[in-house]
C-alpha positions, 0 to 999 in steps of 0.5 A: 444761230450764234449771236452777232456782237455789235461793236463800237470803235472809239478812236479811228486812227492808226491802230484802229485801221492797222489792227482792230478793224481789219481783223474784226471785219473777218469775223462772221459773228461781229458787226462794227455798228458805231464809230467815234473820233474827234476828227469827224472825217476819220470816223466817217471813213471808218464807217464807210469802209468797215461798218454795216449799212446802218453804222452810226458816226459820233464825235463824242464817245459818251453819245456812242456809249448811250446806244443800248444795242452795242455789246462791245467797245474797242478803245483805240485812243491816246494813252491819257484817255484809255481809263476814262473811256474804258471805265465809262464803257464798262459802266454802260454795260459794254465789254471792253478791249483797250489798246496797250498800254492799259492806261497812262498811270498805274492808278488809272489802270487799277481803276479800270480793273475795279470797274470791270469787277463792279460791272461784271463785264469783260476787259482786256488789253491789246497785247497782240504779240502774245498771239504770234506763233513763236510766242504761243509755242514758247508759252506752251513750253513754259507751261509744260515745264520745259525750262523749269523755274525761270529766274532770269529774263530779258525783255527786248524792245530796241530800235536803232532809229525808228521814232514815230513822228506822227500823232501824239507819240512824242507828247509826254502829256498825252502818252505818259512816256516814250519807247518804254510805255509804247514798245517796252510795254509789249516786251514786258507783257510777253516776259511776265506772261512767259514766266507767269510771274506778276509779283514785282518787289523792287525796280531800278530804272534809267531813262535818257533824252540824248539822241532826241535833242538832235536836228535832222537826225536819220530816222525811218519815218523822217527827222523829228522836231527836238522841240516836240520830243518831250518823252525819253528816247530810251529807257532801261529797267531791272525788276526783281520779283518777290521770288527772287527772279530778275528781269532786265527790260530794254527799250528805245526808239533811237539808240546807237546799237546793232542789237535790234529786237522788238517785242521779244524776250529771252528766258533762263530757267533751271531746266533750259533757256529760250530766246526769240532772236532771229527765230525761236531757239531753245537751249539746255543740257542733255546727256552731259552735253549742251544743245541748241534747237531752232524751232520751226514754226509756220509763218504768218501767225498761230495755227488755228481753225482747221489748221489755217495760219492767220496773223496775230491780230486776227487770232487776238480778235477771234479769241477775244470774241470767243471769250465773250461768247463762252464767258471765259477769261480773255487771254490778257486779263486786266490784272495782268495788264495792270502789273505791266503798267505798275512796273513801267511807272516804277521804272519812270519814277526810279529814273526821275529820282535816281533811287530804287522803287520798292513795290507793295 
């Protein structure tokens, strides 16, 4: 009989309820045994809905980590607490999945990488867009060399008017930034992963606080309070890698544009190109003629497990538990997630100083 892994959920808000807990509940070899939230009612509700019959509820994550029966911890809290909780969990002997971004700062992300190495426990970050059907297929094509050497790419995270007005999304102190660190992080992770290039050399960035100043603005989730909108409403970066490759990163929650794409990338290589706009398309040249191919994919997610099509979060959780079970590297390694945070921080620094940031 395979081992049953006991999981503790720290932070029982939107991302835990929207992704982690529903997908974990579908797995036969896990039990959600402990729930923690600074709002007691949220932890209790999560335990009632997703926990086993003996599930425990905590208001302090440090008490949860003292439970020696827990194997895994999922950190689903605001960005500023990711590092302190994840490091404590690793030091307590737990495997850790931390929601994206890895941490509020690159220094904290690096501390998390070091803690994982010291503890010998697994650490991953919740970049769930890697597990979509189009992402998975494009990654396979990249690994097979279909695009050749990818030397130019765009990371897309553009919303026209979709500012999250709940929780702490607009609080720079809690989050570390706005759309760049929230959704730009997904697009950048996806792009670096496709390119298999994690060696940035220089970054130039800009950030804007323009539409965020408006009262009663049109917005998918209702108007925001300009007085509480302390993060950027859009940010852009150009990243040049050590091998000369260039990445353009674009992110916004509110921008006057009709070119809306989120958690997508466009790639240009020596042998071909690809983009995810309106579906996965491959382009190139064959027999002295240009071609464009629309790739047909199963709707709903990556085909796994007897051909069943499941959602990206479901695949993410299955492969995370499988990595622990088989003692293999998780799909998202802490070293990869650290580079994402390192680049994002450099874009913010460049935007503040107006100067390019050269990276070690």
